[in-house]
N, C-alpha and C positions, 0 to 999 in steps of 0.2 A: 352750465348743464343742469337740468333739473334732476333731482334725486328720486329714486324709486321709493314709494311709501314703505314704512317699516314693517307693515303687516305681510308683505310678500316674502316668500321663502328665499333661501339663498340661491337656489337654482334659477328662479325667475328673475331675481335681481341680476344675476350673471347674464341671463338672456337680454335683459334690458340694457346692460352695459354694452354688449356686443351690438345690439340693434342701434343704439345711439351712434356708435362708431361707424356703422354701415350707412345710416341715413346721412350723416354729416359728410360723407364722400359723395359728391355730385356725379354719380356714375351713369350719365345719360348715354344710351346706346350709341356706339359700341365701346365708349370709354368706361373702364372699370374703376378709375380714380383711386387705384391702389387697393381695392377691395379683394381682388384675387390673391395678391401677395399676402394681405392681412389674414385671409382665411387659411391660406397655405401655412402660415406661421402658427396659427391656432391649432390646426389639425396636426402638424408636425410635432407641436409641443405635447400632444396627447398620444403620440406614438405612431401616427399614420405615416406611410411612405407617400410622398407627394411628387407630382409631376405637373409643371406648368408649361403651356405652349401657346404661342401667339400666331394667328393667321389673319392677314389683312386688317390689323389693328384690333382684332378680337382676342381677348385673353381667356384662356380656359384652364381649368384645374381638374386633375384626376388624382384623388387621394384614396389610399386603401389601407385596411388593417386586416391582416390574415390571422384569425384566431386558431383555426384548425381546419381540417377537411370538413366540408359541409356546405349548406346552401349559401348562395350569394345574394345579398341585398344591396341596392344602391339608393342613395338619396340624391335626387336631381333638383337643381335650382338655378336661378339666374340672379346676378348682382346688378344687372342693368335696369334702368328705369326710363320712363318717358319724361320729356322735358317739363319744367315748371319754372314760373317766375313768381314774384312776390304778390302779384295782383290777386286780391280776394282772400289771401291766406291770413289766418289769425296769428300765425307765427311764420317766419321765413321758412320756405319749404325744405331747406337743407340744414336746419338748425336742430332738429330732433328734440323739440321741447315737450315736456309733459304738462298738460293742462287738465286739472280735475280728473286725474287718473287715466288720461288718454295721451298716447304718444302721437304727435303730429309730424308729418314729413313725407316727402315724395319717396315712394317705395316702402313706406311703413307696412302696408298690407300686401303689396305686390312687388316682391315677395320677401323682403328683408326680415320681416318678423318670423317667417317660416325658417329661414336660414339660422337666425339667432336662436330660435327655440330648439331647432334640431341640434345645434352645436351644444347647447346646454344639456339636452337629453343624451347626446353622445358622450359627453364628459361623465355624466352620471352612470351610463351603461358600463363604462370601463372600470368602475368600481367592482364589477362582477367578472373580471377577466378570467378567473379560474373556472367559471361556468360556461363561458361563451364558446360557440363553435360556428364555423363558417367564415365568410369574408364580407367585410363592410366597405362599400365604396361611397365616396363623395364625388359628385360630378357637378361642377359649377361652370357657368359661362357668363360672358358679358354681351351675348348676342341673341337674346330671346325676344325683346321688344321690337327688333328690326326685322331684317330679311331672314334671319336664322340660318344663314348659309355657312357660317364659319364657327358655330358654337357647338351645341349639343349634337348636331348632325355629324361633325367631325370627331367629337368625343366618342359617339357610338361606333364610328368607323375604326377608331383606334382600339376600342375594346375587341372588335371583331378580328382585327389584325393580330392581336395578342392571344386570340383563342379564348377570350373571356365571354361567357354567356350568362347573363344575369337570370336568377330565378324570379326576382321581384324587383320592382323599382317604385319608390315612393316619391312623388313629385310634390314639392311644397307650395304649389299654387294656392291662392285664396279660393276656397270653394264653399264656405259656409254662407248661409242666407240670413237667418235671424239670430242664430247662436252658433258658436264654434262646435263643430261635430254634427250639426243637423243635416249636412249634405256633403257627400264626397263624389268625386268623378271617377267612374269606372270605365271611362272611355271618352272620346271626343268625336264629334262630327268632323268630317273632312271639309276642306275648303278649296275652291278653285275659282279663278276669275277668267272670263272670256271677253274677247273683243271681236266684233263682227263688222267688217268693212263691206258696205253695200254699194254696188255700182249700178247707176241708172243712165239716163240720157237727158242732158240739159236742153232747155228750150224756153220759149216765151210762155208765160202763164196763160196767155190768151189762147194758146193753141196746144192744150194738154194732150190732144190726140197724137201730137208729133213728139212727145216726150215719154220718158220713163222716170217717174218721180221716186227717187231713192228714199225720201222721207216717208212717203206713203207705204212703201215696202217695209221700212223700218217699223212703222206702227203695227202692221200686220204681224211681223215677226215678234214684236214685244208681246202682243196678245197670245201668240202661239207659245212662246216660251213660258209665260206666266201661268198657262193652263195645263202644262205638261203634268201627267200623273206620275207619281213616284210609288210604284206598287210594292216595293220591298221595304218601305219604311216600317219601323217598329215603334211601339208605344214609347214615348219619352225620347225618341230620336228621329224627329221629323226633318225632311229635306225642305229647304226653302231656296227659291231662286229670286233674287232681287235685281232688277235693272237699275244700274247706278249712273247711267248717262246715255243721252241721245244727242248727238252732235252733228250739225250741218255746217260745213266750212263755208266761209265767204257768202253769208246770207245777203241776198238781194231780193226786194219784195216783188219784182216782176220776172224772176227767173226760177224755173223749176230746177231743184237741186239734182245734180248727177251723182252726188256722193252723200253718204250718211254713215255714221258710226254708232253702234250700240255697244255699251259695256255692261257687264253683269257679273254678279258673284253668286256662287252656289255654296250653301252650307248643307252638306249631304249626310244622310244617316250612315251609321257605321255598317249598315248592311251593304253598302256600296264601296267600291274602290274607285280611284280617280280615272283609271282607264275606261271603266265601265260607264261612268258619268259622261266622259268626253265623247265616247262612241254614241251614246244615246242622244246627246245634243246634236252632234254632227249629222246623224241620220235624220233627226227631226227637221233640222234646217234645210237639208238637201231636198226634202219633199216640197219645199216652197217653189223650187224652180228658179229662184232669183239668182242673179250673179253676185256672189258674195265670197268673202274670204274670212275664215275663222281662225283666230290664234288664241292660245291658252297661256295663262300666266299664274305664277305662284301656287302650284298645286301643293296641298298639305293633306297627307293621307289620314283617313279616319283610323281609329283603333278602339278595341273593346275588350274588357276583361270580365268574363263571367265567372260564375261559381264553378269550382272543381271538386271532385270527389275526395281528392287527397291534396295535401300541401296547398290549400286554397288561401292565397294572400288576401283576397277580398273578404273572406270570412274572418281572417285574423284581424284586419283593420276594423271591421264592423264590431267585433267583440271588444277590441281595445277601446273604441269609442263608447260602447255600451257600459263598460266598467267605469269609465271616467265621468260620463255625463248622465248615465241612467237610461239612455235611449239609443236605439239603433239609428244610424243615419239613413236619409233618403239617398237613392242612387240617381245620378244624372250624367248625361253625355252632352248637355246643352252648353252654350257659351261659345267662345272663340276656340282657336287652336292652342295647343301647348306643345312643349318640347317632349312630352310623353310619347308622342308619335315616333320619335327617333329610336326609342328603346323597346317599344312593344314588338314582340315576336310571338311565334307559336308557343315558345317556352316562357318568355318573360312576361309576367303579370304586372301591369302598371296601374297604380291607383294614385289619384291626386287628393290631397287632404291638407287643408290649411285654415287660416283665419277667415273672417268675414270679408266678402268682396264688394260691399255696398259703397265703398269710397274709392275704389281703385281708379287710377288715371284721372281723378277729379281734384279740384281745388280742396284743400284741407283733408287730403288723404290721411287716414289715421288707423290706429289699432289701440284697443284698450289694454291696460296692463293685466287685467284679469283674464282677457282672452289669450294673452301671451302665456299666462300661467296654465290655462286649460290646454292649449295646443301642445305645450311642452310636456305635459303629463300624458297626453295621447301619444305623442311621438315616443316617449320613453316606454310606454306600455307596448307599442308596436315593436320596438327594438328588443325588449326583453322576450316577448313571445317568439320572435324570430330567431334570436341568437342563443338564448339560455338553454343549456342541454336538457334541463328538466322539462322544458316545454316541447311541444311537438309541432313541427311545421312540415 
């Protein structure tokens, strides 16, 4: 194992030790490779009450530390990663080696660096126990990179069953662009996939007047879908519809096809909800008069956290970043979906903040040790502002 440079402080060195342990566990979804138990042990050692549960091979952790009556903050994260093999890597992807001040490994940025840095910040926060108020939750899963059916979704359900409503949730996803702290997510676009089955009438290509060409209908529908206006879009949260497939079964060059399938995916602005999007598409396709069947798959709701007059978690995170980096972050709702959607409610403010995302899911995924130092300081500032009695949230 490579050692952290001597110039890094004790807290960052501890975060690097934890990150090394996490990367060396090949926790490809839904396997946690022992990381949930490991994190449970670390948090229990700090005084947290921990609960682990498993559903369909997915392991989850709910850990809590009750300081006193007061606001409730959760840190949400995932220990699972996408697959990786040795091809193209400068070091083996699960070796967690440091090269020139950079930690390489699958999950280094997405999002084990966030987990390790938050654990370090949590340990430091507890040095101020006598000043802390409220309750701190850790919510970890091994089912974020997959279908996300048995992870944070079920964790959120358990909190509801226990009557626990979070005031705020900080998700440790990698959000930075050029430098840690330059961008955070205060929401995410929603996502949903559609599948259109078109029915026509087969026949010889020489007699098209006796047929109904399902492929021709599909082409018209593709144009119709791609030109739909999305009038509720807001700046920085644009809706996009992308056709992902056009398939004709049993292609024969002298036969007009009687069937064709279109698949598409929509990433929609937080101004919409999935039911509204589905209804809009269904009504639009119905106008074509074609014989078709539309089915929906993998809906992921959008969410958005705006500024509030009082107890504004967005402002708190922005100020923590300003104090640590000297600049306020840009706000974004772009990118894919995240588990933040499971915790966002009318009361629960959800913000995502983490290291740079320029290498996630790629060969040679990495995070610099200095970036770990920066995000750990940002996390600690957030925790102090939220939990220390002298501060106001």
